N, C-alpha and C positions, 0 to 999 in steps of 0.2 A: 392535396399536398400540404406537407408541414409548413407552417407559418415562419418566415424568415424575421429574425429579430436585429435590432439595430447593431448590436455587439457582434452578431454572425457577419452581417455586412462590412462593417469598419474593420474586424478582423481579416476577412478575407482581401478586402482592398489593400491594406497594409502589407499583408502578406506578398501578394502579387506586384506591389509597387516598390519593394525594396530592391536595393541593386545587388547584382550577383558578382561573385569574384573569380568563379571557376565555372567554365562552360564548354562542353564539346562542340565541335563544328556546327555553328547556327547560321541562318541567313540574316544578314542585317537588313531590316524591312522599313525603319523609320528613324527619324531624328528630330528632336524638338529642344526647346530651351526650358530649364527650370528656373522660372523666375525668382523663387524663394532661396534657393541654393545658389543661384547665379553661375550654373554650370550647364554644358551641353549633356542632353539626355539621348542614348542611343537604344533602340528596341531591336532585339534579336528573336527570330523565330525558331526554334528547336524542332527540327522535323521529326522526331522520335516521340517526345513527350508532347508535342503539339501545343505548346504554349510560349508565351512571349517572355522573355528576361530582360531586364533593364540594367544599363551599365552607364555611370555617370563619369564624366571627365575627371582625371584625378592627375592631370598634367599641368594644372594652373593657366590652361589657355584663355585667354581674354579677347573680347571685341576690339578692333582697332580700325583705322583708315590712315591714308597718306596725305601729305600736302607737299607742295614744292617750295614752301616758305621754311626759312631756317628756324631752329628752335626758339632762338633769341626774337623771332618775330611772332612769337605766340605768348606773348606775356599774360593774356586773359585765361590761358589755359592751365599754367603753372600752378597755380594755388587751388585749383578745384580738387575737390576730394574725390570726383568720380572719374579723375586723370590718375591712371596708374603708372605711366611712364611716357617719356618723349625721347626718341632716339634716332638717329641716322641710319639709313640702310641702302642698299644698291638693288635696282630693278633693272629688266631689260624694257626699253621702250620701243614697240614694234614698229610704231610710225615714224620715229626718226632713225630706226635700226641702229641703236647704239644704247649702251647702259647708261643709266642716268642715277644720281643720287636723291633720296627722298627723306622727308621727316615722317616717322611712323608716330601716330598718336594711339597709345594704348589706354582703354578706358574700363572702368569697373562693370558697366552693363551695357546692353546695345542701344538703350535708349539715350545714351550719352554720345553715341556716333549718330544716330538717325532715328526716324521713328516718330518724332515729335514736330509741331510747327513753331516750338519755342526756342530760345537760346539755349535751353538744355541740350540740344542736339548739336554737336560741333558742325555738322554739315550746313547749318543755318548760319554760322559764324564765319566760316573760313572755307576758301575753296580747296575741296579734298577730293579723293580719288576712292573709289571702292567703299563708300559710306552708305550705299544703297541696297546693299546685300544682306539677306536676312542672315542672323547669326548662326543659325544652325546648318545654314549651307556653307557659309564661310568655314565652319568647324570642319565639315566633311571635305572640303577642298583642301584645307591647309594640311589635314592628315592623309591626303590620299584614300580615304575611305569610300568605297564605292558600294551604294546600296543595291540589293538584289545578289550580292555575293557572300561567301561563307567566312566567317571569324570564329576563332576560339578564343576564350578567355582563361589566363592562367594567373592566379595570385594577383587579380586586378588588371593585368595587362592583356591587351588585345593583340593578336596575331592573325595574319591572313592564312586561310585554309583554300588550298586549291585542289581541284579535282582533275586527274589526268583523264583525257579522252583517249577513246579506242585509238589503236594503231591504224587502222583502215580509215578513221576520220582524220588522222594526222595526215597520211597519205594524200586523202584526197584534197586538203589545204594546200600541199606542196604542188599536185599535178594540176589542179585547177585553178590556183590563184598565182603560184610564183611563175608558171610559164606564160599564162596569159598577161599578167599584169606587167611582165618584162617587155611584152610586145609594146606597151603603151606608155613605158615610163623609159626616160633616158638620162644619162648622166648620173650626177649624185643624187637626184631623186629616188635611185632605186632602192638604196639601204633604208632610207627615212621612210619610204612607203611602206616597205616589207615588215619594218618594225612595228607600225601602226596596225598593220593588218594582222600581224602575229599576236598583238596585244588583244585586239577586238576579238579575235577568235576564241582566245584562251579564255577571254572574260565570258563571251556569250555561250560558249560551249558547256558552261557549267551546268550541272541538273537543276530542275526546278521541283521542289518538293511539293507533295500535295498540302495545300493550305487548309487547316480546320477553320471553318467560318460558319456563322448564322446570319440569315436575313431577318430583319426586324421590321414591322410595321405596326402603326398604332393608329386607333380610331378614337376620335373626339367628339363628344355632342356638339353640333353646331347648327346653325341656321342654313336653310337649305342653298346649295351653290356657293358657299363661302368658307374660306379657310381661315379658322380660328388665329388670331395674334398669338404666335409661340411665346413671345416674350411675357406677355401679361398672363397667358395660360389661364384663363378665367372658367373655363368650361372642363367637366369632368373627363379622364381618359377612360373610355367603357371598354376599350378591347386592345390588347396588345398580342401579337402571334410571333413564333419564330420558326423558320425551316433551317435545319443545320445540315452541313455536309456529313455529319455522323448519322444521318437518318431521322434527326429530332423532327417532330411535327406536333406543334403545341400551340394552344390559344388560350390566353386568359381574359376572362370577361367579367365585368362588374355587375352584381346583381342590383337591380333598381326598382323601385315602387312603381307599379302599373306596367311594368315591361314583362310580357310572357316568355317563359322559358322556350317555347317551340319545341319542333321536334327534331330529334338529332338524326340527321341524314348524313353525316360525314363519315369518311372511311375510317375503319377501326384502329389504323394505325396513327390517326390525328387523335392527341389527348387534349381534353376541353376541362379547364379548371375555372369554376365560378366563385368569385370573391365576394365577401360581404361589404368590405370597405376599401376605398381607392387606395389607401395607405398599405393595406396587406398586399393588395394586386401590384402596385408599384415596387415595394421592396421585393417581391417575386420576381419582377421584371429586372432589377437590378443584379440580384443574385445570379439569374440566368445569363445575362450579358457577361458575367465574369467567367462563365464556363468556356468562352470562346475568345480566341487571340484576335479574330478579326469580326467586326460587325458590319453587315453590309445593308443599307438602306437605299431608298429611292426618293430622293429630296430629303434626306436626314438632315442635313445640314441647315437647312431653312425652317424644318418643321418638327420631325420626329424627336430628334436628339434635343433640341434646346426647348421643346414643349415638355418632355419627361423631366429634363433639368430644372426648369421653372416652376412648372407644376407641382413636383415633389417638396419643394421650399415653401409653397403657400402655407398660410396658417392653418386653413382648413385641412390640410393633408398633414403637415408637420414633419417632414423627414429632413434631416440635418444633411449638410453638404458633404460631410464627412462618409455618408452612407452611399453616396452617388458616384459610380465610375466614370461618368461623363465628365469632360473638362470642355468648356466653351472657350474657343478663340475668337479673334476678331469676326472672321467671316466663316468659320467652319467649326465642328465639333469633333473632338477626339476622345481616347480612352485613357484613362490613368494607367490601365495594365496592357492595353492593345493599340490596335488600329481600327479607326472607323473609316469606310468607303463610301461616298455617296454615289451611286450610280447616275443619277440624275445628270451630275456634273461630268461624269465620263462620257455618257453617250450625247451629251449636248456639244461635246468637243468635236467641231466641224472635221477635223483630220481623222479622227477615229470613226465618224459617221461615213465619210467618204471612202477612205483608204482601207480601214480595216473591216468594215462592215457593207461595203459596197453600195452605200447609199440607198440601202434597202428600207429605211424609215426617214420621214421627211418631218414628223412631229416628235418632240422630246417627251412625251408622257409614257408613263409605265405601260398603259394599253397599247399605244402606236408601237413601241420598240418592242414589246413582247408579241404582238401579232405579226410584226415584220421578222423578227428573228427566231422565234420559237414556236411560232403559229398558235398561240394560245392568247386568252384576252381575260379582262376584268369581269366579275360577276355583275350583271345588270339587275337593278331591283327598283321600284316605284317607292316614292316617299323618300323621307330622310332617314340618315344612318341611325339615329337615335330611336327611330320606330320599329326598326327590326327585332323580332323575338330574338334571345341571346344565343340559341343555337344557329341561327341565319346569319348573326352578327360574326360570331367566331368563324362560321364558315367563310364569309366575305373577306374578313380580316386576314385568314390564313391563306386564302388565295394569293392576296396581294404579296404575302411574305413568301410562297412559293414561286410566283413570277419573277419575283426579285432575286432569289436565289438561283433559279434556273437560267437566268441572264448571265450568271457568273460560271454555270455549270454545263451549258450546252457545248457541242464540240469539244469534248474532253478538257473541261475548264479553261477553254480558250482565253476569255477575258482575263482572268486571274493570272495567266503565264504571260499574256501580252504585257500585263502591268510590270511584272517582274523583269521582263527583258527589257521594256522601255526605261526603267529605273536604272539598269546597268548603263545604258547609253546616255541616258540624259543626267546620270550621278545625283538623282533626287530622290527623297523618300516616296514609297509606294504611295502613300496617302496624298502626298503634294501631286505626283504624277497623274493620279486620278481625277484630281480637281483642277488641275491647270492646264492651258493651252499648249499647243506643240511648240510655239514661240520660247515659251519658258523653258520647255525641255532642252532646246538647242541653245538657248542663253546659257543655261547650266552647263551643259555639256562643254561649251567656248569657255566659260570661266574657269571651270575645273582644268582646263588644258593651260590657260593662262598661269595659274598657281603652279602647275607643274614645271613650267618652263621659267618661273620666276619672272613672269612678264607683266607688266603694268595693265591693268585693265583700262582702256580709255574712257575719258568722259565723252557725253554725246557731244558736247559743243566742239571738241576736237575733231570729230568725225564730220561734223556739220562743216567744217571748214574747208573740206575735199568735195563738198557736195555740190558740184557744177554739172547741169544737166546738159546734154550735148544733143538731145532728141526733144521732139515735141510730142507731148502726151495726146492720144487720141481720145482716151477716156477722161470724162470730166472729172476734176479733182486730184487726177494722177499727176506726178511731177515728170514723169518721163513715159516714153513710148514702150509699151509692153510686147507681149507676145503676138505672133503673126496669125490673123484668121483669113483664111482664103474665102473670097465669096463663093457660097454655095450655087451649084448649077441647079436652079429651081426645076422641079417634076421629080418624077418617079425614076430610080436607076436600079435595075436589078444586077444581081451578082456582084455586090461591092464589096471589097476586102479592105479592112482597116489595118493599116500599118502603125504601129505606136513606137516612138522613140523612146527606147527604154531608159527611164531615168534621165531625161534629156538634159534638165538644168544641172542635176548632181553631175553628169558627165562632163558639161561644159565647165562647172566650178572646178572640176578636177584636171581635165585635160588643157585648160587654159590658165589655170593656177590663180583663179580669182579668190580673194580675201581682201579685207579692209585694209591692210598694210602692204598689199601688192598692187591692188589698183591704184594708179597715180603715186607711186613710190617715189623716194626721195632722190634715187639715182638718177643722174642725167644721162648715162649711157642706156637706160632702158626706154627712153622715151620713143625710140623708134620702133619699139615693140608694139604698135598700135592696135586698137580695137576697130573692126570694120563699123562704119557710120557713126563713129563718135570720135570725140577728141582726147580719149583716154588711152593710156598705155599700161602695160602688165610688167612686173618685176621679172627679170632674168636671172637674178643673183640668189634668189631664195625662194623656199616653197612657202605658200601661204598657209597659215593655221587652219583657216576654213577648208581650203583646197585640199589639205592632207587628211582631215577629220571626215568631212563628207565624202571624199573621193575614195577612201579607204573603206568606208561604210558601203558604198556604192558598189565596188569591187567585189567586197565579200558577198553581198545579196545576189549580184547578178552572176558571178562565176563560181559561186560557193553554195551558198545556202539555198537557192532554187534548185542546184543541181541534187544536192544531198536530200532535199524533201522529196524527191522522186526517186532516190536510189533503192532498188529492191532488195539488195543483198542487206540492208541495214533493217533493224527491228522497227515495227510499227511506232513504238514509243520514241525511238530516235527521230523516225521522219517526221512524227507529229511536232517534235521539238524544233526541227530546223525549219519546217514550215511556218510554226509560230514566229521564229526569230526573223524570217524573210518578211512575214507581214509586219511586225514591228519596224523593223528596218524601211519598209516601203512607206509606213505612215510617216516617219522622220525625213526621210530622203525626198518625198514628194513635197514636203513643207519647206525645204531647206530654201529654195528659191523666193518662195512667197514670204518668208520672215526677213530675209535680207532686203527685200522691198517694201518692208512695213514700217512706217515712221514710229510706230511704237516700240519697235524692236531696239533694246539699248545697244546694240551694235550695227544698227542701221546705217548704211553707207551709200548715198544715192548712186556714185559711180560704179559701184559693184553690182547692184540691182540692174543699173542701165545697161552695162557691159554683159550681163548674163543674158538679158532680153535680146541684146543685139546681137550677139552671137547666135542665140537661138533662132532670130528670123533669118540670120544668113544660112543657117544650117538647113532650115525647112526649105528656102527659097532655092538654095543648090540643089536640095532633093527633088524638088518639083521640076527643076530644069532636066535632071538626070531621066527623070520618070517621062518626060515629054520627048527626050532623045530615044528612049527605049519603046516610045509608042504605046506609053500606058496614060489613059486618061484619068487626070486629077480632079473629082467632081466636088471636093470640100476640104478643107485643113483647118484644124483648130489647135493652136498653140503646140502641140507636141504629138498630134496623129494626123495622118493624111488617108483620105477616102480613095481608093483606086476602083476604076470601074472594069471588072472583067479581067483583071491581070492572070496570067499564067504561073503555075508553080515556079517556073524556070525565071519568069521576070521578077518575081518577088525575090528569089534567091539572088539574082544579079542585082537588085537595087540596095540589098541589105548589105551584100559584100561590098559593093562600092561604098556605102556610107560608113562602115567600118574602117575600110583603108583610107579613104579621102579625108572624113570628117571626125574619125575617132568616136563615133556614136555607134550604138546597136539599135537594130530596126527589128521589131518583132512583129508576127502577125497576131493582131489583137483580137479581132473579130471577123466574122464572115456573114455578111448580111445576105438574106435572100432578096429582099429589096431595101432601099431607102428613100423616103418621101422628104424633100427639103421645100421649105417655104422660102420666101426672099429675105426673112431675117436669119443672122448668124446665130449660131448656138442655138438652134430651134429647129429640130426634125423629129421624126417618127422613122425607126427603122425595125424591120422584122429580121430575126435571125434565122440561121437554117434551120434551127430546132422549134421555130414557131413563137419563141418568146420575144416580146416586144421593148424596145428602147424608146423612152420618151424624153427628149432632152429641152427644157426650157418651154414646155407646154403648160399653159394656165389651167387646163381641165384636171391636171392631176393634183393640183395644190390643196391642202387640206381645209382652206377657209372657201373654197369654191362651193357654192350651194349643193346639197346633196342631188337635186334633180338634175341639174347641169352635168355634175360629176358622173352621175350614173350615166346619162346619155352619152358623154365623152368616152367612157370605157367600154359602153355597148357597140360605138362605132370601132374603137381600138380592138375589141375582140373579132368583129368583122374582117377588119384589115389583117389581123394575124393570120387568118386562114387564106390569104390569097397567096397563090403559088405561082401563077403565070398573069401576063398582060391581060388575056381574055378573062381571067377570074373577076377583074375589076369591073366587068359590065354587071354581074350580078349583084357584086358588093356595093356598087353605085345605087342600085334600087334599094337596097336595104338599108343604106345610109340615108338616102332621100326620105325613106319611110320614117325613120326614126326622128330625123330634125323635124318633119313636118308634124308629127304625132306630138312632140313635146311643144313645138309651137302654138300648136291649136290648143292643148290643154292649158298653156300659159294664157291665151289670150281670153279664154273661156273661165278662167280662175279656178279651175278644176284641182290645181296642184296645192297640196297643204302648206300652212305657212312654215312649218318644221322643214319642209323640203326646199322652201325658198330661203332660208335663213343662212347669213354669212356668220360664222361662229369664230369669234377672235378673242383671244386672252387679253386681259388686262393687264399691262407689264408694270405700270404705277398708277396712283391713285388718280382719278379724274381731274383733281383740283390741281395737280403737278403741271397740267397742260396748260401752257399760256398762250402762244402765237397760233400754232397749228392745230386744229381740233380735229382728230381722225373721226371718221363716221362711227366707229363702234363706241368712241366716247361721247358723241352727242347721244346716241342710243342710251348708254349709262346714264347720262344725266337726266334723259326723260324717265328713266326708272326711278331715280332718286327723287325727282321732282314729283312724281306721282306717289311717292311714300312706299313702292314696293319693297325696296331694299337699298341698304347703304352698298355702294359697290367698292372692293377694295383690289389692290393688286393681287392677282393669281385668278380672280373671277373670270369666267367664260361669258362674254356677252353674245347674244344672239339677236342679229337685227335683220330687217326686211328694208328694201328701197320702196320708198312711197312717192305718191303725187303731192305735189304743192297743195295746201300750205304747210305740210307736216315737217317741213325742212329736209325733205329727201331720204330719212331714216326714221324707223320706229323699231324699238324692242319688240320682239316676236310677242311679249306678254300683254303689251298694249295694242297690238295691231290687227285690222280685221282684213278680211280678203279684198274688199273693196278699196282698202288703202294702196294696194299694191300698184307700183308703177311698171306696167307691162312693158313699155316701150323701153325702160333701162334694162329689164331682164333680156330682152332681144337683144339689144346691144351688147350685153355680157356675153349671151349665147353665140352672137356672131363673133366677136373678138376670140373667144374660146374654141369654137369649132372651125373657123377659117384658118386657124393656124395647121390643122390637118387635113381641111377640104381643099385649101388653095394650091397645096402642091399636086394634088390629084386632078385639078383642073375644074373643081367644083365650086359653087359660089353660094354663100349661105342665103342672100337676098333672093338671088336666081331660083334656089330650091323653093323659097316660100312663094314663088311666082311674081316677085316684084321686079325682076327684069330677066331677060333671056339666059336660060341655062346653056352654056357653052359645053361642048364634049370635054370630057377628061383627056388630057395628054400625057405624054411621058417623055422625059427629059433625053436628049440625043446624048 
């Protein structure tokens, strides 16, 4: 390929980074702050040209905060050059339910408001409100700009562009939402709720364009099993690969002395370019990055992007900052011309993991996520990455890029569309949505609404004044009693139906009008409207902000999008869009109660969390009572679901209708188990669904750090149990399970199992020297490795260790251990604790199987 010059790069970056004054309807995808020009910068994706255009604020908007002090009480600020103005304004205070006067302090740059620990930041000098919001978020809120929606630009001015949905979808909104919502809302709340629902529907129904993007991966010469330091970037970049949505498949590799070319066994569509110098390679990488508005990486914030950025500027490489399209931020990397998304941070988001992707993966590595979601994996090889022949290196690097791209491409670009939808609800840049947790999405949604209502966002201290707990926590370190968990009826139960309270907590927040300003409101006349089992009350005079927002989203999902996603008269494209919207709303709704009860949440209010949990317990308890009255046996219950033994279709319909009428909640048939085996532990069971697939809840054997030989035996037992259809089948299953347990115990005692199969594999999250008080076992093993001079252990390293007999301190790294070191008793104990979780519900006993005590016959729950 033609070599890229410095002037080529700088010219392209300059061209793509300049402001636009006129633009057809384009998707607002990101926002940031231009520190040099001290203005907000918006990024718009044009779906036709498939590139990003930039627009800088031209309205004179500046950072600000509020104080309750009078201007004359702020003499320290009047003469500061970074203060633009001090003025009196009016805001509505939701906590006191009245309009108040405040002093608005307008600054030259965001650091004058907050962001430092010095007196430069006003928030360190004066008690202020709204001083801890990022400036680019403030800018979006103040202007009502919603990321993920369309805007056009004419002569430098922005205008929102709305797409009209089909008449059929409009009719569905009326028939499915209006009529059903009216059933559950009364009085003045009707019009307000309908307004919110209409606005959400118009917003979420806008089309999502195909987003042009490329996945990037780099390889660096490194010592075995260690991730090089991205900021020092001392080692050569030896390969970089791209896989694009436009069918680009490309790998750049560096020619190095002593490294063979190897045989090119790659497919014809993959282009490999070999460079003589690292400088040429990196310039080609930066040039290719500029071809794509979105760059996708896996852990690119921590490694790929900063490594490219800092490596290019090292003296031995000699690339100037002007040639680099990457921009380094405090804890992330972005692009001058576009958007960077780090999938590691997206997939490690617990809400995404559980609610969007069904908890299909438990580790957050590229390999683990790829195996779980797209059934593909990284290429394995022996030795170090730097020892691979060039074509094999290109193949390995390209495969990583391909996996990264496919994680955004499977199921019709599911992830990319999810991010767009969530950005619409969360009112945040797509790259922020991809990096931040769901609590930040909900925070942003609520902050946006405060600005829209001209309401003052309260300080945490104000909310803490309301935080009086009325219940006693059962779980250690919790400040209030959480959801109800019904004791499981130990044993095996056939024909079990699981009824799920659809969006239980969002339903409670909506129906019971729960919000930080409505729970324990200031009105004396509302105190009679009490919450069960607490000393709290709920406002009867106004709808709460959280109740309106969460409630309207809940109604849309349950009564509208879930239906539209299955509507056969709509096109496949439309049904797919509505299914993705439903999934995105599920992620947010299922987290809504959790964030209200999380102390790190800026709008955390203990009475709201406590009230939600209390009403949830009341709802479950009353439903169990109704089940008993209908002759249905409840064998287990966990927070928002009930496990019913052998209910008829008529009984399920009866209990669902009762719950809707009496409690205002929806009950759905979630799962149908062939059988479920419960141990004595809560949140710990094995269930086999009617199709033979297996649910494993809270079981140690499935966890990634469990030694391979124990995990393998565990899944072999699970496979046997998955084939059980009737009670008599357990007799044959019992014999097979006993054989697996005995064979593995015998091999362990005779030391026939390889050390690698006995290893616990744990990632080091921080340097071993940072552990002071408690030293985990994997850190002890890491210290032994360093002491033996084998290698220096850094954050990100995987430590493989085995349990050993005294005097070895209980653990040794696999590299230093011998078979005779193994403490077989410790492994038998671990096997016992792992296997008894699935053996005890069946009436089996690990020690009895080994002949150490009588083996009682298995039993079935009544």
